C-alpha atoms as an extended CHARMM CRD file, in Angstrom:
* protein
*
        94  EXT
         1         1  MET       CA             -7.0460000000       19.3290000000       -6.0340000000  PROA      1               0.0000000000
         2         2  SER       CA             -9.8290000000       17.9770000000       -5.8830000000  PROA      2               0.0000000000
         3         3  ASP       CA            -13.2920000000       20.1580000000       -7.0730000000  PROA      3               0.0000000000
         4         4  GLU       CA            -14.3790000000       20.0840000000       -3.0700000000  PROA      4               0.0000000000
         5         5  SER       CA            -11.0310000000       21.0480000000       -1.5930000000  PROA      5               0.0000000000
         6         6  GLU       CA            -10.5390000000       23.7850000000       -4.4960000000  PROA      6               0.0000000000
         7         7  ARG       CA            -14.1070000000       25.3530000000       -3.2220000000  PROA      7               0.0000000000
         8         8  ASN       CA            -12.7810000000       24.8890000000        0.7110000000  PROA      8               0.0000000000
         9         9  LEU       CA             -9.9420000000       26.7640000000       -0.0710000000  PROA      9               0.0000000000
        10        10  TRP       CA            -11.9180000000       29.2880000000       -1.8320000000  PROA      10              0.0000000000
        11        11  TYR       CA            -14.2820000000       30.1150000000        0.7870000000  PROA      11              0.0000000000
        12        12  ARG       CA            -11.8230000000       29.6060000000        3.2530000000  PROA      12              0.0000000000
        13        13  LEU       CA             -9.8110000000       32.6540000000        1.5400000000  PROA      13              0.0000000000
        14        14  ALA       CA            -13.1660000000       34.7130000000        0.8560000000  PROA      14              0.0000000000
        15        15  THR       CA            -14.3770000000       34.1610000000        4.8540000000  PROA      15              0.0000000000
        16        16  GLY       CA            -11.9270000000       33.3540000000        7.2120000000  PROA      16              0.0000000000
        17        17  SER       CA            -13.6880000000       29.6330000000        7.9590000000  PROA      17              0.0000000000
        18        18  ASP       CA            -13.9490000000       26.3820000000        6.4710000000  PROA      18              0.0000000000
        19        19  LEU       CA            -17.1080000000       25.3650000000        4.2300000000  PROA      19              0.0000000000
        20        20  ASP       CA            -19.7710000000       23.5900000000        6.0240000000  PROA      20              0.0000000000
        21        21  PRO       CA            -19.9670000000       20.6860000000        4.5490000000  PROA      21              0.0000000000
        22        22  ASN       CA            -23.5850000000       20.7000000000        4.7660000000  PROA      22              0.0000000000
        23        23  THR       CA            -23.9310000000       23.6120000000        2.4670000000  PROA      23              0.0000000000
        24        24  ARG       CA            -25.1960000000       23.1710000000       -0.9770000000  PROA      24              0.0000000000
        25        25  VAL       CA            -22.8270000000       24.5200000000       -3.6310000000  PROA      25              0.0000000000
        26        26  PHE       CA            -24.8720000000       26.1140000000       -7.2430000000  PROA      26              0.0000000000
        27        27  THR       CA            -22.2450000000       25.8260000000       -9.9590000000  PROA      27              0.0000000000
        28        28  VAL       CA            -23.3770000000       29.1210000000      -12.6140000000  PROA      28              0.0000000000
        29        29  ILE       CA            -22.5980000000       28.3490000000      -16.0120000000  PROA      29              0.0000000000
        30        30  VAL       CA            -21.7280000000       31.9570000000      -17.7250000000  PROA      30              0.0000000000
        31        31  GLN       CA            -21.9030000000       32.7170000000      -21.1050000000  PROA      31              0.0000000000
        32        32  ARG       CA            -21.6460000000       35.7310000000      -23.4450000000  PROA      32              0.0000000000
        33        33  ASP       CA            -24.1720000000       36.2890000000      -25.8290000000  PROA      33              0.0000000000
        34        34  ARG       CA            -22.2220000000       37.5610000000      -29.0880000000  PROA      34              0.0000000000
        35        35  GLU       CA            -25.4490000000       39.1570000000      -30.4480000000  PROA      35              0.0000000000
        36        36  THR       CA            -26.5830000000       40.8260000000      -26.7850000000  PROA      36              0.0000000000
        37        37  GLY       CA            -23.4470000000       41.0620000000      -25.3270000000  PROA      37              0.0000000000
        38        38  TYR       CA            -25.2430000000       40.1710000000      -22.2430000000  PROA      38              0.0000000000
        39        39  CYS       CA            -24.1240000000       37.7670000000      -19.7150000000  PROA      39              0.0000000000
        40        40  VAL       CA            -26.4280000000       34.8480000000      -19.8240000000  PROA      40              0.0000000000
        41        41  GLY       CA            -25.8520000000       32.3650000000      -16.4550000000  PROA      41              0.0000000000
        42        42  TYR       CA            -27.7540000000       29.1840000000      -15.3160000000  PROA      42              0.0000000000
        43        43  VAL       CA            -27.7270000000       25.8490000000      -13.2050000000  PROA      43              0.0000000000
        44        44  ASP       CA            -27.5000000000       22.9450000000      -14.7020000000  PROA      44              0.0000000000
        45        45  GLY       CA            -30.3800000000       20.6280000000      -13.6630000000  PROA      45              0.0000000000
        46        46  PHE       CA            -31.9050000000       23.2310000000      -11.6410000000  PROA      46              0.0000000000
        47        47  PRO       CA            -35.4070000000       23.7720000000      -13.3430000000  PROA      47              0.0000000000
        48        48  GLY       CA            -36.0240000000       28.1110000000      -12.9130000000  PROA      48              0.0000000000
        49        49  ALA       CA            -32.0050000000       28.7670000000      -12.2910000000  PROA      49              0.0000000000
        50        50  HSD       CA            -31.5790000000       31.1860000000      -15.2500000000  PROA      50              0.0000000000
        51        51  SER       CA            -30.6230000000       34.9780000000      -15.6990000000  PROA      51              0.0000000000
        52        52  GLN       CA            -29.1750000000       37.7640000000      -18.1050000000  PROA      52              0.0000000000
        53        53  ALA       CA            -27.4830000000       40.7870000000      -16.9990000000  PROA      53              0.0000000000
        54        54  ALA       CA            -25.3450000000       43.5030000000      -19.0160000000  PROA      54              0.0000000000
        55        55  THR       CA            -22.6320000000       42.3730000000      -16.9600000000  PROA      55              0.0000000000
        56        56  GLN       CA            -21.1010000000       39.2690000000      -14.5020000000  PROA      56              0.0000000000
        57        57  ARG       CA            -21.3070000000       41.7860000000      -11.2310000000  PROA      57              0.0000000000
        58        58  GLU       CA            -25.2650000000       42.1620000000      -12.2330000000  PROA      58              0.0000000000
        59        59  LEU       CA            -25.8220000000       38.3820000000      -13.1480000000  PROA      59              0.0000000000
        60        60  ASP       CA            -24.1470000000       37.0960000000       -9.9570000000  PROA      60              0.0000000000
        61        61  ALA       CA            -26.7940000000       39.6410000000       -8.1370000000  PROA      61              0.0000000000
        62        62  ASN       CA            -29.3710000000       38.1390000000      -10.4730000000  PROA      62              0.0000000000
        63        63  MET       CA            -28.5520000000       34.6070000000      -10.0850000000  PROA      63              0.0000000000
        64        64  ARG       CA            -28.0380000000       35.0490000000       -5.7730000000  PROA      64              0.0000000000
        65        65  GLU       CA            -31.8090000000       36.5320000000       -6.1240000000  PROA      65              0.0000000000
        66        66  VAL       CA            -33.5160000000       33.8970000000       -8.4160000000  PROA      66              0.0000000000
        67        67  ILE       CA            -31.5960000000       30.8550000000       -6.2340000000  PROA      67              0.0000000000
        68        68  HSD       CA            -32.8000000000       32.4310000000       -3.2100000000  PROA      68              0.0000000000
        69        69  MET       CA            -36.2980000000       32.3810000000       -4.5270000000  PROA      69              0.0000000000
        70        70  LEU       CA            -36.5250000000       29.1600000000       -5.5090000000  PROA      70              0.0000000000
        71        71  LEU       CA            -35.2480000000       27.6410000000       -2.2800000000  PROA      71              0.0000000000
        72        72  GLU       CA            -37.7290000000       29.8260000000       -0.2110000000  PROA      72              0.0000000000
        73        73  ASP       CA            -40.1160000000       26.9720000000        0.4310000000  PROA      73              0.0000000000
        74        74  GLU       CA            -37.3620000000       24.1670000000        0.4640000000  PROA      74              0.0000000000
        75        75  PRO       CA            -38.8470000000       22.4380000000        4.2200000000  PROA      75              0.0000000000
        76        76  ASN       CA            -34.8890000000       21.3800000000        4.4940000000  PROA      76              0.0000000000
        77        77  LYS       CA            -33.1740000000       24.8960000000        4.6260000000  PROA      77              0.0000000000
        78        78  ARG       CA            -29.4810000000       24.1810000000        4.4030000000  PROA      78              0.0000000000
        79        79  PRO       CA            -26.7850000000       27.3020000000        3.6330000000  PROA      79              0.0000000000
        80        80  TRP       CA            -26.0110000000       27.5840000000        0.2110000000  PROA      80              0.0000000000
        81        81  ILE       CA            -23.2240000000       29.4290000000       -2.1490000000  PROA      81              0.0000000000
        82        82  ILE       CA            -22.8850000000       30.3940000000       -5.4740000000  PROA      82              0.0000000000
        83        83  GLU       CA            -19.5310000000       28.8510000000       -7.6560000000  PROA      83              0.0000000000
        84        84  THR       CA            -19.2820000000       30.6090000000      -10.9950000000  PROA      84              0.0000000000
        85        85  LYS       CA            -17.9630000000       29.2540000000      -13.8500000000  PROA      85              0.0000000000
        86        86  VAL       CA            -17.4930000000       31.2660000000      -17.0550000000  PROA      86              0.0000000000
        87        87  TYR       CA            -16.9320000000       29.8040000000      -20.9360000000  PROA      87              0.0000000000
        88        88  GLU       CA            -15.7070000000       31.8600000000      -23.4750000000  PROA      88              0.0000000000
        89        89  LYS       CA            -18.2130000000       30.4410000000      -25.7200000000  PROA      89              0.0000000000
        90        90  GLY       CA            -21.4200000000       31.9160000000      -25.9920000000  PROA      90              0.0000000000
        91        91  PRO       CA            -24.6880000000       30.2290000000      -26.4850000000  PROA      91              0.0000000000
        92        92  ASN       CA            -25.1650000000       31.0150000000      -29.9100000000  PROA      92              0.0000000000
        93        93  ASP       CA            -21.5520000000       29.5220000000      -31.1400000000  PROA      93              0.0000000000
        94        94  GLY       CA            -22.1450000000       26.1070000000      -31.0510000000  PROA      94              0.0000000000
């Protein structure tokens, strides 16, 4: 199954409707910092789209807020969702 098909299936299960093809999907890369224990997240290739939090749930909320703020002044407003990918290694693990 392609990433796009999997994403649409996930969206359909969560919302009961198909994902609009114009929807932008931001993939948040999440790692746990071994020194602080915090979850650290960022969107690769999206300057300023990063945050950290004590829990995954808090990080998800923080990332939604950050992306919302970064897109506020965008002239062509399109719907967007966040996809989260969690990695076992932390940023200090090399």
